[in-house]
C-alpha positions in Angstrom: 33.9 -58.1 89.0 32.5 -61.3 87.4 31.2 -62.7 84.3 28.7 -60.7 82.2 25.7 -61.7 80.1 22.1 -61.6 81.0 21.2 -61.9 84.7 20.1 -65.6 84.5 20.4 -66.6 88.1 17.6 -66.3 90.7 15.3 -63.6 89.4 14.0 -61.6 92.3 10.3 -61.4 93.0 9.4 -58.9 95.6 6.5 -56.7 96.5 6.5 -53.1 95.7 6.2 -50.1 97.9 4.4 -47.2 96.4 6.0 -43.8 96.8 5.0 -40.2 96.1 6.2 -38.7 92.8 9.0 -36.2 92.8 12.1 -36.7 94.9 11.2 -40.3 95.7 12.0 -43.4 93.7 9.8 -46.5 93.7 11.1 -49.1 96.2 11.5 -52.8 96.1 12.4 -53.2 99.8 14.5 -56.2 100.7 12.7 -58.4 103.3 15.7 -58.2 105.6 15.4 -54.4 105.6 12.0 -54.5 107.3 12.1 -54.5 111.0 10.5 -57.4 112.8 10.6 -58.9 116.3 14.2 -60.0 117.0 15.4 -58.6 113.7 16.9 -55.1 113.1 15.4 -52.9 110.4 17.0 -50.9 107.6 17.8 -48.0 110.0 20.3 -50.3 111.7 22.1 -52.6 109.1 22.6 -52.5 105.4 24.3 -55.6 103.9 26.8 -54.5 101.3 28.6 -56.3 98.4 31.5 -55.1 96.3 31.8 -55.9 92.6 35.5 -55.2 92.0 38.1 -55.5 94.7 40.9 -53.3 93.4 42.3 -50.0 94.5 39.1 -47.9 94.3 36.9 -50.6 95.9 39.3 -50.7 98.9 39.0 -46.9 99.2 35.3 -47.3 99.5 35.3 -49.8 102.3 35.2 -47.3 105.2 31.4 -47.6 105.6 29.0 -45.7 107.9 28.0 -47.6 111.0 24.9 -49.0 109.3 27.0 -50.8 106.7 28.1 -54.4 106.9 30.5 -55.8 104.2 29.0 -59.2 103.3 30.7 -60.2 100.1 33.1 -59.2 97.4 33.5 -60.4 93.8 36.4 -60.0 91.4 37.7 -61.8 88.3 41.1 -61.3 89.9 40.2 -63.8 92.6 43.3 -63.2 94.7 42.1 -59.7 95.3 38.7 -60.9 96.4 40.2 -63.4 98.7 42.4 -60.7 100.2 39.4 -58.7 101.1 37.7 -61.8 102.4 40.5 -62.3 104.8 40.6 -58.7 106.0 36.8 -58.2 106.2 35.7 -61.7 107.1 33.2 -61.8 104.2 32.4 -64.1 101.3 34.5 -64.0 98.1 33.4 -64.8 94.6 34.8 -64.8 91.1 31.4 -64.2 89.5 29.5 -61.2 90.6 26.2 -62.8 89.7 26.7 -65.2 92.6 27.2 -62.3 94.9 23.9 -60.8 93.7 22.1 -64.0 94.7 22.8 -63.2 98.3 19.7 -62.6 100.3 21.7 -60.7 102.9 23.0 -58.2 100.4 20.9 -55.0 100.2 23.3 -52.8 98.1 26.4 -53.1 96.0 29.4 -51.0 95.1 30.5 -51.3 91.4 34.2 -50.3 91.4 35.4 -51.9 88.2 37.2 -50.6 85.1 34.9 -48.3 83.1 33.8 -50.9 80.5 32.4 -53.0 83.4 30.3 -50.2 85.1 27.0 -50.6 83.5 26.3 -54.3 83.0 26.8 -55.3 86.7 24.8 -52.2 87.8 21.9 -53.2 85.6 22.0 -56.8 86.9 22.1 -55.4 90.5 19.0 -53.4 89.8 17.3 -56.5 88.5 18.3 -58.4 91.6 16.7 -55.8 93.8 20.0 -54.2 95.1 20.7 -50.5 95.4 23.9 -49.4 93.7 26.8 -47.1 94.2 28.6 -47.1 90.8 31.9 -45.4 90.2 32.3 -42.5 87.8 32.2 -42.2 84.9 28.8 -43.8 84.9 29.2 -45.3 81.4 31.5 -46.2 78.6 29.0 -45.0 76.0 26.0 -42.7 75.9 23.5 -45.4 75.0 24.4 -47.8 77.8 24.2 -45.0 80.3 20.6 -44.4 79.4 19.8 -48.1 79.7 21.2 -48.0 83.2 19.0 -45.1 84.1 16.0 -46.9 82.7 16.9 -50.0 84.8 17.2 -48.0 88.0 13.8 -46.5 87.4 12.1 -49.7 86.3 13.3 -51.7 89.3 13.0 -48.8 91.8 16.6 -48.7 92.9 18.6 -46.0 94.6 21.7 -45.5 92.4 24.4 -43.1 93.5 27.2 -42.1 91.1 30.7 -41.8 92.6 30.9 -38.1 91.8 31.9 -37.4 95.4 32.9 -33.8 94.9 29.2 -32.9 95.3 29.7 -34.1 98.9 32.8 -32.0 99.7 32.6 -28.8 101.6 34.9 -26.8 99.4 33.0 -27.7 96.2 29.7 -26.9 97.9 31.0 -23.5 99.0 32.2 -22.7 95.5 28.8 -23.8 94.1 27.0 -21.5 96.6 29.2 -18.5 95.7 28.4 -18.9 92.0 24.7 -19.5 92.5 24.5 -16.6 94.9 25.7 -14.4 92.0 29.0 -13.1 93.5 30.7 -13.4 90.1 27.6 -11.9 88.4 26.0 -13.6 85.4 28.1 -16.5 84.3 29.0 -16.5 80.6 32.0 -18.8 80.4 33.4 -21.8 82.3 37.1 -22.8 81.8 38.0 -26.4 82.6 41.2 -28.6 82.0 41.8 -29.7 78.4 41.5 -33.4 79.3 43.2 -35.9 76.9 41.1 -38.4 74.9 42.1 -42.1 75.0 44.4 -44.0 72.7 45.1 -47.6 72.0 47.9 -50.2 72.3 49.2 -53.4 70.7 51.3 -54.8 73.5 53.2 -58.2 73.4 51.6 -60.9 75.4 52.6 -61.6 79.0 51.5 -64.6 81.1 48.3 -63.7 82.9 48.2 -64.1 86.7 46.9 -67.5 87.6 44.0 -66.1 89.6 42.8 -63.7 86.9 40.2 -64.6 84.3 41.5 -62.2 81.6 38.8 -63.2 79.0 36.1 -62.1 81.4 38.0 -58.9 82.4 37.9 -57.9 78.7 34.2 -58.2 78.9 32.3 -56.5 76.1 35.5 -55.7 74.2 37.3 -58.0 71.9 40.0 -59.8 73.9 43.6 -58.8 73.5 46.7 -60.5 74.9 47.2 -59.9 78.6 49.7 -57.3 79.6 50.1 -55.8 83.1 50.3 -52.2 81.6 46.7 -52.7 80.4 45.4 -54.3 83.5 46.8 -51.8 86.0 44.7 -48.6 86.0 47.4 -45.9 85.7 50.6 -47.7 84.8 52.3 -47.4 81.4 49.7 -46.4 80.4 47.0 -48.6 82.1 43.4 -49.3 81.0 42.1 -45.8 81.9 44.1 -44.3 79.0 42.9 -46.9 76.4 39.9 -46.5 74.2 38.5 -50.1 74.5 38.1 -49.7 78.2 37.7 -46.0 79.0 37.2 -42.5 77.6 40.7 -41.5 78.8 41.1 -38.7 81.3 38.2 -36.9 79.4 35.9 -39.3 81.3 38.3 -40.1 84.2 39.2 -36.9 86.0 37.0 -35.1 83.5 33.9 -36.8 85.0 34.5 -34.7 88.1 35.1 -31.5 86.2 32.1 -31.7 83.9 29.9 -32.9 86.8 30.8 -29.7 88.7 29.7 -27.6 85.7 26.4 -29.3 85.5 25.8 -29.1 89.2 27.0 -25.5 89.8 25.0 -24.1 86.9 21.9 -26.2 87.7 22.1 -28.0 84.3 21.8 -31.6 85.6 18.7 -32.1 83.4 20.3 -31.2 80.1 23.7 -30.7 78.3 25.5 -28.7 75.7 23.8 -28.2 72.3 26.9 -27.2 70.3 30.4 -28.8 70.4 33.5 -28.0 68.4 37.2 -28.5 68.6 40.4 -27.1 67.1 42.8 -29.2 65.1 40.6 -31.3 62.8 40.1 -35.0 63.3 42.1 -36.7 66.1 43.8 -39.9 65.1 44.4 -41.7 68.4 48.0 -42.7 69.2 48.8 -46.5 69.3 51.4 -47.7 71.8 53.5 -50.7 70.6 55.4 -50.9 73.9 54.6 -49.8 77.4 55.5 -46.2 78.2 54.3 -43.3 80.4 51.1 -41.5 79.5 52.9 -38.1 78.9 53.5 -38.3 75.1 50.0 -39.6 74.2 48.2 -37.3 76.6 49.8 -34.3 74.8 49.1 -35.7 71.3 45.4 -36.4 72.3 44.7 -33.0 73.9 47.0 -30.2 72.9 45.9 -28.8 69.5 42.5 -30.2 70.0 40.9 -27.8 72.5 37.2 -28.5 72.8 34.5 -25.9 73.1 30.8 -26.4 74.1 27.8 -24.2 74.3 24.6 -24.7 76.3 21.2 -23.5 75.1 21.4 -20.6 77.7 24.5 -19.3 75.9 27.1 -20.3 78.5 30.3 -21.5 76.8 32.6 -24.2 78.3 36.2 -23.9 77.2 38.8 -26.7 77.7 42.1 -25.0 78.4 45.5 -26.4 79.1 45.7 -24.4 82.4 42.1 -25.1 83.5 41.3 -26.6 86.9 41.6 -30.4 86.9 38.5 -31.5 88.8 36.3 -28.4 88.9 35.9 -25.3 86.8 36.6 -21.6 86.6 33.2 -19.8 86.5 33.6 -16.5 84.7 30.9 -13.8 85.1 30.4 -10.1 84.4 31.6 -9.3 87.9 34.4 -11.7 88.5 35.8 -15.2 88.4 35.3 -18.1 90.9 37.6 -21.1 90.5 36.7 -24.4 92.1 39.6 -26.9 92.3 40.0 -30.0 94.4 38.1 -28.8 97.5 39.7 -25.4 97.2 38.0 -22.2 96.0 39.8 -19.0 94.8 38.5 -15.9 93.1 39.2 -12.7 91.3 38.6 -10.3 93.0 40.0 -12.3 95.9 37.4 -11.0 98.3 34.7 -13.1 96.6 36.1 -16.4 98.0 36.3 -14.9 101.5 32.6 -14.2 101.7 31.1 -15.8 104.9 28.8 -18.6 104.0 26.1 -17.2 106.3 25.9 -14.1 104.0 25.2 -16.1 100.8 21.7 -16.1 99.4 22.1 -19.7 98.4 23.1 -22.3 101.0 22.9 -25.9 100.0 22.4 -28.9 102.4 25.6 -29.8 104.2 26.2 -33.3 102.7 29.8 -34.2 103.5 29.8 -38.0 103.1 28.9 -39.4 99.7 28.4 -42.9 101.0 26.4 -41.8 104.0 24.1 -39.8 101.6 23.6 -43.0 99.6 22.8 -45.0 102.8 20.4 -42.3 103.9 18.6 -42.5 100.6 18.5 -46.3 100.7 16.4 -45.9 103.9 14.3 -43.0 102.8 14.0 -44.0 99.1 14.8 -40.4 98.1 17.2 -39.7 95.2 20.8 -39.2 96.2 22.9 -36.2 95.5 24.5 -37.8 92.4 21.5 -39.8 91.3 21.9 -42.1 88.2 20.3 -39.6 85.9 22.8 -36.9 87.1 25.7 -39.3 86.6 24.5 -40.2 83.1 24.1 -36.5 82.1 27.6 -35.6 83.4 29.1 -38.6 81.6 27.4 -37.5 78.3 29.3 -34.2 78.4 32.6 -36.2 78.8 31.7 -38.4 75.9 30.8 -35.4 73.7 34.3 -34.1 74.2 35.8 -37.2 72.8 33.3 -37.7 70.0 33.9 -34.2 68.6 37.6 -34.8 68.4 37.1 -38.2 66.7 34.7 -36.8 64.1 36.8 -33.7 63.6 34.1 -31.1 62.9 31.5 -29.0 64.8 28.5 -31.0 66.1 25.0 -30.2 67.3 23.6 -32.2 70.2 20.0 -32.8 71.2 20.1 -33.4 75.0 16.5 -34.5 75.1 16.7 -37.1 72.4 20.4 -37.8 73.1 21.4 -37.8 69.5 23.3 -35.7 67.0 20.4 -34.6 64.8 20.8 -35.8 61.2 24.4 -36.9 61.7 24.9 -40.6 61.1 28.7 -40.4 61.4 28.5 -38.8 64.9 25.7 -41.0 66.0 27.8 -44.1 65.3 29.8 -43.2 68.4 26.7 -43.3 70.7 27.4 -47.0 71.4 29.9 -49.7 70.7 29.5 -53.4 69.6 29.4 -55.8 72.5 30.6 -59.3 72.1 28.5 -62.2 73.4 27.6 -63.0 76.2 28.1 -59.4 77.4 25.1 -57.7 75.7 22.9 -55.4 77.7 19.8 -57.2 79.0 16.3 -56.3 77.7 14.4 -54.5 80.4 
């Protein structure tokens, strides 16, 4: 990833391509994507850049045949140069320089959570389509700004909620939607821990790492390897300045499954409450494993949510970690990590051909994004879907921090008449990492 701030480099000026309303998004088509004599069209090559070159980015580099890795950017420049050597592509410290590339049609944003939205908005402004890792956002408000940017600039934005493109999860979704468990009234999900904080002693930062820029919108703290490494002791994904903890980490998969299976992608819960009163996040003074704080930031604070249709979501200590147990008046269907079980057991043995609901067989999340880059249709985990799923994660944290029942308006995306809760909708952003005006 690279420096933040407003996208002040070359502002793109491109023609527009009108599209029909509905499943299509407006398109700003890169000139290189249009076929011409002696030049392949979008059906053949898509130039791709990576913002972030760490663990997750490398997992996303097995591209479909149409993809070509053109460039990579990371404030940990040694990681970018390693990818450069392996993939024979360009390397940058500053992602804005990557976005200047005329040969880049699309970008992956695979950064820590607090760096998801700003580069994605800048990419939309630069005329690039985007695959942004889940959770889509660090806050509810910034997620909505990204949705607005994607729509304004006509970009295809896929959220990395790849379980929507996995056969086991699709089959479980089809079972539930086909009514095999009857009318669903409750969904059980894992009781994900909220994040905590740390005050670690300073360590020397790696020479090739711009730690100030890594901190981004957050107030800089002394460098420590157990902040910088994702799931170390504890790692940034557990820490409130940079993430929503596992509530938005693995929880982003679980809550996304609920929204998808129950066809609630357009909305969210309207009531949220939790046991245990107000959660006071743990502060680590020295590195240690996540086990203690995860228990203190989850057990005793079990969250409950209710949708307008009456379905209740219950966060339970034994709930599935990346799916949900869908409980109806005729049985239970439990969707785990690409595995489906049921009670009665016969439900999960139903041949797919016998189901009344059969979804399109999308088995490759990146291929789906590539297909939509060409067709300009919305992908299976479109930016609005990713935003709505992330909201549910954020609600789980906010209700613990406030310590009392909350009402949520999924249309206005506010807690009606509740200034204390609404204060958690966004966070201060230090200069120059403010969100740009659209």
